[in-house]
TORKOL-4160 file (C-alpha; in steps of 0.2 Angstrom, whole numbers, padded with zeros to 4 digits, m for minus):
301
<pt num="1" X="m0107" Y="m0058" Z="m0010"/>
<pt num="2" X="m0122" Y="m0069" Z="m0009"/>
<pt num="3" X="m0114" Y="m0084" Z="m0002"/>
<pt num="4" X="m0116" Y="m0085" Z="0017"/>
<pt num="5" X="m0097" Y="m0090" Z="0019"/>
<pt num="6" X="m0092" Y="m0074" Z="0012"/>
<pt num="7" X="m0091" Y="m0058" Z="0022"/>
<pt num="8" X="m0088" Y="m0040" Z="0015"/>
<pt num="9" X="m0079" Y="m0033" Z="0031"/>
<pt num="10" X="m0064" Y="m0038" Z="0042"/>
<pt num="11" X="m0068" Y="m0050" Z="0056"/>
<pt num="12" X="m0061" Y="m0047" Z="0074"/>
<pt num="13" X="m0054" Y="m0061" Z="0084"/>
<pt num="14" X="m0053" Y="m0061" Z="0103"/>
<pt num="15" X="m0035" Y="m0055" Z="0106"/>
<pt num="16" X="m0027" Y="m0038" Z="0110"/>
<pt num="17" X="m0027" Y="m0026" Z="0095"/>
<pt num="18" X="m0008" Y="m0021" Z="0096"/>
<pt num="19" X="0009" Y="m0029" Z="0096"/>
<pt num="20" X="0022" Y="m0016" Z="0096"/>
<pt num="21" X="0039" Y="m0022" Z="0089"/>
<pt num="22" X="0055" Y="m0016" Z="0097"/>
<pt num="23" X="0069" Y="m0007" Z="0089"/>
<pt num="24" X="0079" Y="m0023" Z="0089"/>
<pt num="25" X="0066" Y="m0033" Z="0081"/>
<pt num="26" X="0064" Y="m0020" Z="0067"/>
<pt num="27" X="0082" Y="m0020" Z="0064"/>
<pt num="28" X="0083" Y="m0039" Z="0064"/>
<pt num="29" X="0070" Y="m0039" Z="0050"/>
<pt num="30" X="0078" Y="m0026" Z="0040"/>
<pt num="31" X="0095" Y="m0035" Z="0041"/>
<pt num="32" X="0089" Y="m0053" Z="0039"/>
<pt num="33" X="0073" Y="m0051" Z="0029"/>
<pt num="34" X="0063" Y="m0061" Z="0042"/>
<pt num="35" X="0057" Y="m0061" Z="0060"/>
<pt num="36" X="0049" Y="m0074" Z="0071"/>
<pt num="37" X="0036" Y="m0070" Z="0084"/>
<pt num="38" X="0033" Y="m0084" Z="0096"/>
<pt num="39" X="0015" Y="m0089" Z="0101"/>
<pt num="40" X="0006" Y="m0075" Z="0091"/>
<pt num="41" X="m0009" Y="m0085" Z="0086"/>
<pt num="42" X="m0020" Y="m0094" Z="0099"/>
<pt num="43" X="m0022" Y="m0112" Z="0100"/>
<pt num="44" X="m0041" Y="m0111" Z="0099"/>
<pt num="45" X="m0039" Y="m0102" Z="0082"/>
<pt num="46" X="m0027" Y="m0115" Z="0076"/>
<pt num="47" X="m0039" Y="m0129" Z="0081"/>
<pt num="48" X="m0052" Y="m0120" Z="0070"/>
<pt num="49" X="m0041" Y="m0119" Z="0055"/>
<pt num="50" X="m0036" Y="m0137" Z="0057"/>
<pt num="51" X="m0054" Y="m0143" Z="0058"/>
<pt num="52" X="m0059" Y="m0132" Z="0044"/>
<pt num="53" X="m0046" Y="m0141" Z="0033"/>
<pt num="54" X="m0053" Y="m0157" Z="0038"/>
<pt num="55" X="m0071" Y="m0151" Z="0033"/>
<pt num="56" X="m0064" Y="m0146" Z="0016"/>
<pt num="57" X="m0056" Y="m0163" Z="0014"/>
<pt num="58" X="m0072" Y="m0172" Z="0018"/>
<pt num="59" X="m0084" Y="m0161" Z="0008"/>
<pt num="60" X="m0092" Y="m0153" Z="0022"/>
<pt num="61" X="m0088" Y="m0135" Z="0016"/>
<pt num="62" X="m0099" Y="m0128" Z="0002"/>
<pt num="63" X="m0091" Y="m0131" Z="m0015"/>
<pt num="64" X="m0084" Y="m0116" Z="m0023"/>
<pt num="65" X="m0080" Y="m0107" Z="m0007"/>
<pt num="66" X="m0061" Y="m0112" Z="m0007"/>
<pt num="67" X="m0049" Y="m0118" Z="m0020"/>
<pt num="68" X="m0042" Y="m0136" Z="m0017"/>
<pt num="69" X="m0025" Y="m0140" Z="m0024"/>
<pt num="70" X="m0019" Y="m0158" Z="m0024"/>
<pt num="71" X="m0001" Y="m0165" Z="m0024"/>
<pt num="72" X="m0003" Y="m0176" Z="m0040"/>
<pt num="73" X="0011" Y="m0188" Z="m0035"/>
<pt num="74" X="0003" Y="m0192" Z="m0018"/>
<pt num="75" X="m0015" Y="m0193" Z="m0025"/>
<pt num="76" X="m0010" Y="m0208" Z="m0036"/>
<pt num="77" X="m0007" Y="m0218" Z="m0021"/>
<pt num="78" X="m0017" Y="m0211" Z="m0006"/>
<pt num="79" X="m0035" Y="m0212" Z="m0003"/>
<pt num="80" X="m0038" Y="m0201" Z="0012"/>
<pt num="81" X="m0039" Y="m0183" Z="0005"/>
<pt num="82" X="m0029" Y="m0176" Z="0020"/>
<pt num="83" X="m0015" Y="m0186" Z="0013"/>
<pt num="84" X="m0014" Y="m0179" Z="m0004"/>
<pt num="85" X="m0022" Y="m0161" Z="m0003"/>
<pt num="86" X="m0007" Y="m0150" Z="0000"/>
<pt num="87" X="m0016" Y="m0133" Z="m0001"/>
<pt num="88" X="m0032" Y="m0124" Z="0000"/>
<pt num="89" X="m0032" Y="m0106" Z="m0006"/>
<pt num="90" X="m0044" Y="m0091" Z="m0009"/>
<pt num="91" X="m0047" Y="m0090" Z="0009"/>
<pt num="92" X="m0049" Y="m0071" Z="0012"/>
<pt num="93" X="m0068" Y="m0072" Z="0013"/>
<pt num="94" X="m0069" Y="m0089" Z="0022"/>
<pt num="95" X="m0078" Y="m0086" Z="0038"/>
<pt num="96" X="m0065" Y="m0096" Z="0048"/>
<pt num="97" X="m0049" Y="m0092" Z="0039"/>
<pt num="98" X="m0052" Y="m0074" Z="0038"/>
<pt num="99" X="m0049" Y="m0073" Z="0057"/>
<pt num="100" X="m0031" Y="m0077" Z="0052"/>
<pt num="101" X="m0029" Y="m0064" Z="0038"/>
<pt num="102" X="m0038" Y="m0051" Z="0049"/>
<pt num="103" X="m0030" Y="m0054" Z="0066"/>
<pt num="104" X="m0027" Y="m0037" Z="0074"/>
<pt num="105" X="m0010" Y="m0041" Z="0081"/>
<pt num="106" X="m0004" Y="m0049" Z="0066"/>
<pt num="107" X="m0010" Y="m0034" Z="0056"/>
<pt num="108" X="m0002" Y="m0022" Z="0068"/>
<pt num="109" X="0015" Y="m0031" Z="0065"/>
<pt num="110" X="0013" Y="m0030" Z="0046"/>
<pt num="111" X="0009" Y="m0011" Z="0047"/>
<pt num="112" X="0025" Y="m0008" Z="0056"/>
<pt num="113" X="0035" Y="m0019" Z="0044"/>
<pt num="114" X="0028" Y="m0011" Z="0028"/>
<pt num="115" X="0027" Y="0007" Z="0036"/>
<pt num="116" X="0008" Y="0009" Z="0032"/>
<pt num="117" X="m0009" Y="0007" Z="0041"/>
<pt num="118" X="m0017" Y="0004" Z="0024"/>
<pt num="119" X="m0015" Y="m0014" Z="0020"/>
<pt num="120" X="m0021" Y="m0026" Z="0007"/>
<pt num="121" X="m0021" Y="m0045" Z="0010"/>
<pt num="122" X="m0016" Y="m0056" Z="m0004"/>
<pt num="123" X="m0019" Y="m0074" Z="m0007"/>
<pt num="124" X="m0022" Y="m0082" Z="0010"/>
<pt num="125" X="m0019" Y="m0101" Z="0010"/>
<pt num="126" X="m0018" Y="m0116" Z="0022"/>
<pt num="127" X="m0003" Y="m0127" Z="0016"/>
<pt num="128" X="m0003" Y="m0145" Z="0021"/>
<pt num="129" X="0013" Y="m0155" Z="0020"/>
<pt num="130" X="0007" Y="m0174" Z="0022"/>
<pt num="131" X="0020" Y="m0188" Z="0025"/>
<pt num="132" X="0030" Y="m0191" Z="0009"/>
<pt num="133" X="0029" Y="m0173" Z="0002"/>
<pt num="134" X="0045" Y="m0167" Z="m0006"/>
<pt num="135" X="0055" Y="m0152" Z="m0003"/>
<pt num="136" X="0050" Y="m0135" Z="m0009"/>
<pt num="137" X="0067" Y="m0129" Z="m0017"/>
<pt num="138" X="0074" Y="m0111" Z="m0015"/>
<pt num="139" X="0062" Y="m0098" Z="m0022"/>
<pt num="140" X="0056" Y="m0080" Z="m0019"/>
<pt num="141" X="0038" Y="m0076" Z="m0017"/>
<pt num="142" X="0040" Y="m0060" Z="m0026"/>
<pt num="143" X="0042" Y="m0070" Z="m0042"/>
<pt num="144" X="0023" Y="m0073" Z="m0042"/>
<pt num="145" X="0017" Y="m0055" Z="m0038"/>
<pt num="146" X="0013" Y="m0042" Z="m0052"/>
<pt num="147" X="0015" Y="m0028" Z="m0040"/>
<pt num="148" X="0028" Y="m0017" Z="m0031"/>
<pt num="149" X="0038" Y="m0011" Z="m0022"/>
<pt num="150" X="0045" Y="m0026" Z="m0013"/>
<pt num="151" X="0049" Y="m0017" Z="0003"/>
<pt num="152" X="0030" Y="m0013" Z="0005"/>
<pt num="153" X="0026" Y="m0031" Z="0004"/>
<pt num="154" X="0027" Y="m0044" Z="0018"/>
<pt num="155" X="0023" Y="m0063" Z="0020"/>
<pt num="156" X="0017" Y="m0072" Z="0035"/>
<pt num="157" X="0018" Y="m0090" Z="0039"/>
<pt num="158" X="0011" Y="m0098" Z="0055"/>
<pt num="159" X="0014" Y="m0115" Z="0061"/>
<pt num="160" X="m0003" Y="m0124" Z="0064"/>
<pt num="161" X="0006" Y="m0141" Z="0069"/>
<pt num="162" X="0023" Y="m0142" Z="0077"/>
<pt num="163" X="0036" Y="m0139" Z="0064"/>
<pt num="164" X="0054" Y="m0147" Z="0064"/>
<pt num="165" X="0068" Y="m0154" Z="0053"/>
<pt num="166" X="0059" Y="m0170" Z="0050"/>
<pt num="167" X="0041" Y="m0164" Z="0044"/>
<pt num="168" X="0046" Y="m0150" Z="0033"/>
<pt num="169" X="0051" Y="m0134" Z="0042"/>
<pt num="170" X="0055" Y="m0118" Z="0032"/>
<pt num="171" X="0072" Y="m0112" Z="0029"/>
<pt num="172" X="0077" Y="m0094" Z="0026"/>
<pt num="173" X="0093" Y="m0087" Z="0018"/>
<pt num="174" X="0096" Y="m0072" Z="0029"/>
<pt num="175" X="0100" Y="m0056" Z="0020"/>
<pt num="176" X="0096" Y="m0063" Z="0003"/>
<pt num="177" X="0083" Y="m0049" Z="0000"/>
<pt num="178" X="0096" Y="m0035" Z="0002"/>
<pt num="179" X="0103" Y="m0036" Z="m0016"/>
<pt num="180" X="0085" Y="m0031" Z="m0022"/>
<pt num="181" X="0086" Y="m0044" Z="m0036"/>
<pt num="182" X="0072" Y="m0055" Z="m0042"/>
<pt num="183" X="0081" Y="m0071" Z="m0048"/>
<pt num="184" X="0077" Y="m0081" Z="m0063"/>
<pt num="185" X="0066" Y="m0095" Z="m0059"/>
<pt num="186" X="0065" Y="m0111" Z="m0070"/>
<pt num="187" X="0050" Y="m0121" Z="m0076"/>
<pt num="188" X="0039" Y="m0129" Z="m0062"/>
<pt num="189" X="0048" Y="m0142" Z="m0052"/>
<pt num="190" X="0039" Y="m0157" Z="m0057"/>
<pt num="191" X="0021" Y="m0162" Z="m0063"/>
<pt num="192" X="0015" Y="m0166" Z="m0046"/>
<pt num="193" X="0015" Y="m0148" Z="m0041"/>
<pt num="194" X="0008" Y="m0135" Z="m0053"/>
<pt num="195" X="0018" Y="m0118" Z="m0053"/>
<pt num="196" X="0030" Y="m0123" Z="m0040"/>
<pt num="197" X="0047" Y="m0115" Z="m0047"/>
<pt num="198" X="0064" Y="m0114" Z="m0040"/>
<pt num="199" X="0078" Y="m0102" Z="m0043"/>
<pt num="200" X="0089" Y="m0107" Z="m0058"/>
<pt num="201" X="0106" Y="m0105" Z="m0049"/>
<pt num="202" X="0099" Y="m0111" Z="m0032"/>
<pt num="203" X="0116" Y="m0119" Z="m0027"/>
<pt num="204" X="0124" Y="m0102" Z="m0028"/>
<pt num="205" X="0110" Y="m0091" Z="m0021"/>
<pt num="206" X="0105" Y="m0103" Z="m0006"/>
<pt num="207" X="0120" Y="m0115" Z="m0002"/>
<pt num="208" X="0117" Y="m0126" Z="0013"/>
<pt num="209" X="0129" Y="m0117" Z="0025"/>
<pt num="210" X="0118" Y="m0101" Z="0023"/>
<pt num="211" X="0101" Y="m0108" Z="0027"/>
<pt num="212" X="0093" Y="m0105" Z="0044"/>
<pt num="213" X="0080" Y="m0118" Z="0048"/>
<pt num="214" X="0065" Y="m0113" Z="0058"/>
<pt num="215" X="0058" Y="m0125" Z="0070"/>
<pt num="216" X="0042" Y="m0118" Z="0076"/>
<pt num="217" X="0029" Y="m0122" Z="0089"/>
<pt num="218" X="0010" Y="m0120" Z="0085"/>
<pt num="219" X="0006" Y="m0102" Z="0084"/>
<pt num="220" X="0023" Y="m0096" Z="0080"/>
<pt num="221" X="0023" Y="m0084" Z="0065"/>
<pt num="222" X="0037" Y="m0079" Z="0054"/>
<pt num="223" X="0036" Y="m0063" Z="0044"/>
<pt num="224" X="0047" Y="m0062" Z="0029"/>
<pt num="225" X="0051" Y="m0051" Z="0014"/>
<pt num="226" X="0044" Y="m0056" Z="m0003"/>
<pt num="227" X="0061" Y="m0056" Z="m0011"/>
<pt num="228" X="0070" Y="m0066" Z="0003"/>
<pt num="229" X="0076" Y="m0083" Z="m0003"/>
<pt num="230" X="0068" Y="m0097" Z="0006"/>
<pt num="231" X="0061" Y="m0115" Z="0005"/>
<pt num="232" X="0056" Y="m0130" Z="0015"/>
<pt num="233" X="0062" Y="m0147" Z="0019"/>
<pt num="234" X="0053" Y="m0163" Z="0013"/>
<pt num="235" X="0041" Y="m0172" Z="0026"/>
<pt num="236" X="0050" Y="m0188" Z="0030"/>
<pt num="237" X="0040" Y="m0190" Z="0046"/>
<pt num="238" X="0023" Y="m0199" Z="0049"/>
<pt num="239" X="0014" Y="m0184" Z="0053"/>
<pt num="240" X="0006" Y="m0168" Z="0045"/>
<pt num="241" X="0014" Y="m0151" Z="0044"/>
<pt num="242" X="0000" Y="m0138" Z="0042"/>
<pt num="243" X="0003" Y="m0119" Z="0041"/>
<pt num="244" X="m0007" Y="m0104" Z="0038"/>
<pt num="245" X="0001" Y="m0091" Z="0026"/>
<pt num="246" X="m0004" Y="m0074" Z="0019"/>
<pt num="247" X="0005" Y="m0060" Z="0010"/>
<pt num="248" X="0001" Y="m0041" Z="0014"/>
<pt num="249" X="0005" Y="m0026" Z="0003"/>
<pt num="250" X="0004" Y="m0008" Z="0007"/>
<pt num="251" X="m0012" Y="m0002" Z="m0002"/>
<pt num="252" X="m0001" Y="0011" Z="m0011"/>
<pt num="253" X="0008" Y="m0003" Z="m0020"/>
<pt num="254" X="0005" Y="m0003" Z="m0039"/>
<pt num="255" X="0003" Y="m0016" Z="m0052"/>
<pt num="256" X="0017" Y="m0018" Z="m0065"/>
<pt num="257" X="0018" Y="m0025" Z="m0083"/>
<pt num="258" X="0025" Y="m0042" Z="m0079"/>
<pt num="259" X="0028" Y="m0045" Z="m0098"/>
<pt num="260" X="0043" Y="m0033" Z="m0097"/>
<pt num="261" X="0051" Y="m0044" Z="m0083"/>
<pt num="262" X="0057" Y="m0061" Z="m0080"/>
<pt num="263" X="0040" Y="m0066" Z="m0074"/>
<pt num="264" X="0033" Y="m0066" Z="m0091"/>
<pt num="265" X="0034" Y="m0084" Z="m0094"/>
<pt num="266" X="0025" Y="m0088" Z="m0078"/>
<pt num="267" X="0011" Y="m0076" Z="m0082"/>
<pt num="268" X="0008" Y="m0084" Z="m0099"/>
<pt num="269" X="0008" Y="m0101" Z="m0091"/>
<pt num="270" X="m0005" Y="m0096" Z="m0078"/>
<pt num="271" X="m0016" Y="m0087" Z="m0091"/>
<pt num="272" X="m0015" Y="m0103" Z="m0102"/>
<pt num="273" X="m0020" Y="m0114" Z="m0087"/>
<pt num="274" X="m0035" Y="m0102" Z="m0083"/>
<pt num="275" X="m0041" Y="m0103" Z="m0101"/>
<pt num="276" X="m0040" Y="m0122" Z="m0101"/>
<pt num="277" X="m0052" Y="m0121" Z="m0086"/>
<pt num="278" X="m0064" Y="m0109" Z="m0095"/>
<pt num="279" X="m0058" Y="m0093" Z="m0088"/>
<pt num="280" X="m0052" Y="m0077" Z="m0097"/>
<pt num="281" X="m0042" Y="m0066" Z="m0085"/>
<pt num="282" X="m0026" Y="m0057" Z="m0087"/>
<pt num="283" X="m0012" Y="m0061" Z="m0075"/>
<pt num="284" X="m0015" Y="m0045" Z="m0066"/>
<pt num="285" X="m0034" Y="m0048" Z="m0065"/>
<pt num="286" X="m0031" Y="m0065" Z="m0057"/>
<pt num="287" X="m0021" Y="m0056" Z="m0043"/>
<pt num="288" X="m0034" Y="m0043" Z="m0041"/>
<pt num="289" X="m0047" Y="m0056" Z="m0036"/>
<pt num="290" X="m0035" Y="m0063" Z="m0024"/>
<pt num="291" X="m0034" Y="m0047" Z="m0013"/>
<pt num="292" X="m0045" Y="m0040" Z="0001"/>
<pt num="293" X="m0043" Y="m0023" Z="0010"/>
<pt num="294" X="m0041" Y="m0028" Z="0028"/>
<pt num="295" X="m0035" Y="m0011" Z="0036"/>
<pt num="296" X="m0036" Y="0007" Z="0031"/>
<pt num="297" X="m0041" Y="0013" Z="0014"/>
<pt num="298" X="m0038" Y="0004" Z="m0003"/>
<pt num="299" X="m0029" Y="0015" Z="m0016"/>
<pt num="300" X="m0020" Y="0006" Z="m0030"/>
<pt num="301" X="m0022" Y="m0013" Z="m0027"/>
């Protein structure tokens, strides 16, 4: 691409290129659907992601490079952009954030979890949870994805700031991926967060006693299955909770016809929103432009 902030090939960061998982770690992931690796991402990298976010908030990044998402409820009362921008996305080609999605050790772990050295990165984001942000109720990320199979997809979530029970830590429902069920998700939670949905029968699928809360230090990274039920607590602290996240799929995954699934209504809603903004893409086409080959050879995605 012509824009200087875009690069056609994966970056390399200054870290060892491999991170072999033990048999115990692989078994834990298979049984529970998630795995936490402590201190995976370096502090200098985290500092660069935090600074880049501030640059985006203050208009120092060229317009059009990333997509900015606001919490509509917070934007009504807050004047500092960092206090109401809750997400920046389309980061796969950003010259700073691509060092996260293409980190060699992270990719080596992904390759072991999906069983392939051919990896496509999907929809890299920085998620900001300012003070006053509400919870993200139980959901499955697979509900958004028009590609399969689920066991060839894995998500990553890295703490940029310290994460605890007060500022909105993640929670996982261990083993909730094992039924291989994509639960029905209702309409978006509220008007403040577009396309945030929750499982219809969340009380049954994710009761409080089954939730495992993940308090994490900066650089800690959780890898999780796309059909694992998870969510995050509200931020009732006075500080921010930032995290980097990206999903990865084996390049042998394939696109499905979502209009024959319980994802159809979401796809229609997103296509309607795209048309409102002047775009004319199908749901699958939207996801095609959210991908980038980061390891091996691209095939289906």
